[in-house]
C-alpha positions in Angstrom: 11.6 13.3 5.9 8.5 12.7 5.0 6.8 14.1 2.2 3.1 13.7 0.2 0.9 11.4 1.2 0.7 9.2 -2.0 -2.6 6.7 -1.5 -4.4 4.3 1.3 -4.8 1.0 0.4 -8.0 -0.6 1.4 -7.9 -4.3 1.1 -10.7 -5.6 -0.6 -12.0 -9.3 -1.2 -13.9 -8.3 -4.6 -11.9 -5.6 -6.5 -14.3 -5.6 -9.6 -17.1 -4.9 -6.9 -14.4 -2.3 -4.8 -14.4 -0.9 -8.5 -17.5 -0.4 -9.6 -18.5 1.5 -6.4 -15.7 4.2 -6.8 -16.2 4.5 -10.6 -19.9 4.4 -11.3 -21.2 5.5 -7.2 -18.9 8.3 -6.3 -18.0 9.0 -9.9 -13.5 8.3 -9.7 -11.2 7.8 -12.1 -10.3 4.3 -12.0 -7.0 2.7 -13.1 -7.5 -0.9 -14.7 -6.6 -3.8 -12.4 -2.5 -4.6 -12.1 -1.2 -8.0 -11.0 2.1 -6.9 -8.6 3.5 -10.8 -8.2 5.6 -10.1 -5.9 3.4 -8.4 -3.7 1.0 -11.2 -3.7 -1.8 -8.5 -4.7 -3.6 -7.3 -7.3 -4.3 -3.6 -7.6 -6.8 -0.4 -9.0 -5.9 2.6 -8.4 -8.4 5.8 -7.6 -7.0 8.9 -8.9 -7.6 12.2 -6.3 -6.9 15.5 -7.1 -4.9 15.2 -4.1 -4.1 12.0 -3.4 -5.0 8.3 -4.6 -6.9 4.9 -3.1 -4.9 1.7 -3.9 -7.6 -1.3 -3.8 -5.4 -4.0 -2.7 -6.5 -8.3 -4.0 -5.1 -11.0 -2.6 -3.1 -12.6 -5.6 -2.1 -16.3 -4.7 -2.7 -17.7 -1.2 0.3 -16.9 0.5 -0.8 -13.1 -0.1 -0.4 -10.7 3.2 -3.6 -9.4 1.9 -5.4 -12.8 2.3 -4.1 -13.0 5.9 -5.4 -9.7 6.8 -8.9 -10.2 4.9 -9.7 -13.3 7.5 -9.0 -11.1 10.4 -11.1 -8.4 8.2 -13.6 -9.9 6.2 -15.2 -6.6 4.9 -11.8 -5.8 4.2 -10.4 -2.3 5.3 -7.3 0.6 5.5 -4.7 -1.2 5.0 -2.0 0.9 5.0 -0.8 4.6 4.5 1.8 5.2 2.2 4.3 8.9 2.3 6.7 9.6 -0.1 10.3 10.2 0.7 13.5 11.7 -1.4 15.7 9.4 -1.0 14.6 5.7 0.4 17.8 4.4 1.9 18.3 7.8 3.5 14.8 7.4 5.2 15.5 3.7 6.0 19.0 4.2 8.2 17.5 7.4 9.4 14.7 5.4 10.7 16.1 1.8 11.7 19.2 4.5 13.6 15.7 5.4 15.3 15.0 1.9 16.6 12.1 1.7 13.6 11.9 -2.0 11.8 11.8 -1.8 8.3 9.6 -5.2 7.6 10.8 -7.9 4.9 14.6 -8.5 4.7 14.8 -4.4 4.6 16.1 -3.9 1.2 13.2 -2.2 -0.9 11.6 -3.5 -3.7 10.1 -2.4 -6.9 5.8 -1.1 -5.7 3.1 -0.3 -8.1 3.9 2.5 -9.3 7.9 1.1 -10.3 9.6 2.6 -7.8 11.2 1.1 -4.5 9.6 0.9 -1.4 10.0 -0.2 2.1 7.1 -1.5 4.8 7.2 -0.2 8.3 6.2 -2.0 10.9 2.7 -1.0 12.1 3.8 -0.9 16.1 6.2 1.4 15.7 3.8 3.9 14.1 0.4 4.2 16.0 -0.6 0.8 15.4 -0.4 1.6 11.0 1.7 -0.8 8.6 3.4 2.3 7.4 4.9 1.9 3.2 7.1 4.5 2.2 8.2 5.2 -1.7 10.5 6.8 -3.2 9.2 10.0 -5.1 
Protein backbone atom coordinates (compact mmCIF):
# COMPACT_ATOMS: atom_id res chain seq x y z
CA UNK A 1 0.00 0.00 0.00
CA UNK A 2 2.61 2.60 1.01
CA UNK A 3 5.13 3.82 -1.48
CA UNK A 4 8.32 5.73 -0.99
CA UNK A 5 9.15 7.93 1.97
CA UNK A 6 8.12 11.43 0.93
CA UNK A 7 9.55 13.33 3.90
CA UNK A 8 10.39 13.39 7.59
CA UNK A 9 8.98 16.44 9.39
CA UNK A 10 10.87 18.19 12.17
CA UNK A 11 9.12 20.67 14.46
CA UNK A 12 11.22 23.76 15.21
CA UNK A 13 10.66 26.94 17.20
CA UNK A 14 12.77 29.09 14.86
CA UNK A 15 12.47 28.08 11.22
CA UNK A 16 15.04 30.62 10.04
CA UNK A 17 17.71 29.26 12.39
CA UNK A 18 16.81 25.68 11.49
CA UNK A 19 16.96 26.50 7.78
CA UNK A 20 20.42 28.01 8.27
CA UNK A 21 21.66 24.78 9.87
CA UNK A 22 20.64 22.75 6.83
CA UNK A 23 21.67 25.37 4.25
CA UNK A 24 24.84 26.82 5.75
CA UNK A 25 26.19 24.02 7.93
CA UNK A 26 25.12 20.96 5.93
CA UNK A 27 25.12 22.57 2.47
CA UNK A 28 21.60 21.42 1.60
CA UNK A 29 19.25 22.93 -0.96
CA UNK A 30 16.32 24.55 0.87
CA UNK A 31 13.00 25.97 -0.29
CA UNK A 32 11.55 29.30 0.75
CA UNK A 33 9.19 29.58 3.70
CA UNK A 34 5.55 28.87 2.96
CA UNK A 35 2.63 29.45 5.31
CA UNK A 36 0.12 26.59 5.45
CA UNK A 37 -2.86 28.18 7.29
CA UNK A 38 -5.07 25.08 6.92
CA UNK A 39 -2.50 23.11 8.89
CA UNK A 40 -1.36 25.87 11.27
CA UNK A 41 2.29 25.74 10.21
CA UNK A 42 4.99 27.47 8.23
CA UNK A 43 7.11 25.05 6.23
CA UNK A 44 10.53 24.87 4.62
CA UNK A 45 11.59 21.81 2.63
CA UNK A 46 15.15 20.50 2.57
CA UNK A 47 15.68 18.69 -0.73
CA UNK A 48 17.81 15.56 -0.50
CA UNK A 49 18.68 13.12 -3.29
CA UNK A 50 16.32 10.43 -1.99
CA UNK A 51 13.68 12.29 0.07
CA UNK A 52 12.94 15.60 1.82
CA UNK A 53 13.07 16.99 5.34
CA UNK A 54 10.18 19.29 6.22
CA UNK A 55 10.79 21.94 8.87
CA UNK A 56 7.61 22.96 10.69
CA UNK A 57 7.17 26.15 12.71
CA UNK A 58 3.90 27.06 14.45
CA UNK A 59 1.64 29.46 12.56
CA UNK A 60 -0.74 31.01 15.06
CA UNK A 61 -1.69 30.09 18.61
CA UNK A 62 -3.85 27.09 17.67
CA UNK A 63 -1.06 25.34 15.80
CA UNK A 64 -0.63 21.64 16.61
CA UNK A 65 3.11 22.26 16.30
CA UNK A 66 2.93 24.77 19.19
CA UNK A 67 1.52 22.01 21.40
CA UNK A 68 4.27 19.64 20.25
CA UNK A 69 6.94 22.24 21.06
CA UNK A 70 5.47 22.82 24.54
CA UNK A 71 6.21 19.17 25.28
CA UNK A 72 9.47 19.17 23.28
CA UNK A 73 10.99 22.68 23.59
CA UNK A 74 14.09 21.74 21.59
CA UNK A 75 11.94 20.48 18.72
CA UNK A 76 12.23 17.08 17.15
CA UNK A 77 10.81 14.61 14.68
CA UNK A 78 7.09 15.31 14.35
CA UNK A 79 5.93 12.85 11.67
CA UNK A 80 6.87 10.73 8.69
CA UNK A 81 5.09 10.94 5.35
CA UNK A 82 4.63 8.07 2.92
CA UNK A 83 3.26 8.25 -0.60
CA UNK A 84 0.20 6.26 -1.67
CA UNK A 85 -1.27 5.90 -5.15
CA UNK A 86 -4.90 6.42 -4.08
CA UNK A 87 -5.45 8.15 -0.74
CA UNK A 88 -9.14 7.22 -0.48
CA UNK A 89 -8.46 3.53 -1.17
CA UNK A 90 -5.57 3.60 1.34
CA UNK A 91 -7.75 5.29 3.97
CA UNK A 92 -10.58 2.82 3.49
CA UNK A 93 -8.22 -0.18 3.75
CA UNK A 94 -6.54 1.23 6.86
CA UNK A 95 -9.86 1.94 8.57
CA UNK A 96 -11.06 -1.57 7.65
CA UNK A 97 -7.92 -2.90 9.37
CA UNK A 98 -8.60 -0.85 12.53
CA UNK A 99 -6.40 2.21 12.00
CA UNK A 100 -7.65 5.62 13.09
CA UNK A 101 -7.55 8.60 10.74
CA UNK A 102 -7.18 11.94 12.51
CA UNK A 103 -9.59 14.82 11.96
CA UNK A 104 -12.79 14.21 10.05
CA UNK A 105 -11.21 11.45 7.93
CA UNK A 106 -11.33 13.45 4.74
CA UNK A 107 -8.10 14.37 2.94
CA UNK A 108 -6.89 17.96 3.05
CA UNK A 109 -4.54 19.59 0.58
CA UNK A 110 -1.00 19.45 1.97
CA UNK A 111 2.13 21.50 1.45
CA UNK A 112 2.82 19.91 -1.96
CA UNK A 113 -0.68 20.70 -3.24
CA UNK A 114 -1.74 17.04 -2.98
CA UNK A 115 -4.30 15.31 -0.72
CA UNK A 116 -2.99 14.20 2.68
CA UNK A 117 -4.29 12.35 5.75
CA UNK A 118 -2.76 11.81 9.18
CA UNK A 119 -2.96 8.52 11.07
CA UNK A 120 -3.10 8.17 14.84
CA UNK A 121 0.37 7.59 16.31
CA UNK A 122 -0.92 4.94 18.75
CA UNK A 123 -1.76 2.77 15.74
CA UNK A 124 1.71 3.17 14.16
CA UNK A 125 4.32 2.43 16.82
CA UNK A 126 4.04 5.86 18.45
CA UNK A 127 4.75 7.70 15.20
CA UNK A 128 2.41 10.28 13.69
CA UNK A 129 2.08 9.13 10.09
CA UNK A 130 1.05 11.22 7.10
CA UNK A 131 -0.11 9.75 3.81
CA UNK A 132 0.21 11.84 0.66
CA UNK A 133 -1.33 10.89 -2.67
CA UNK A 134 1.47 10.55 -5.21
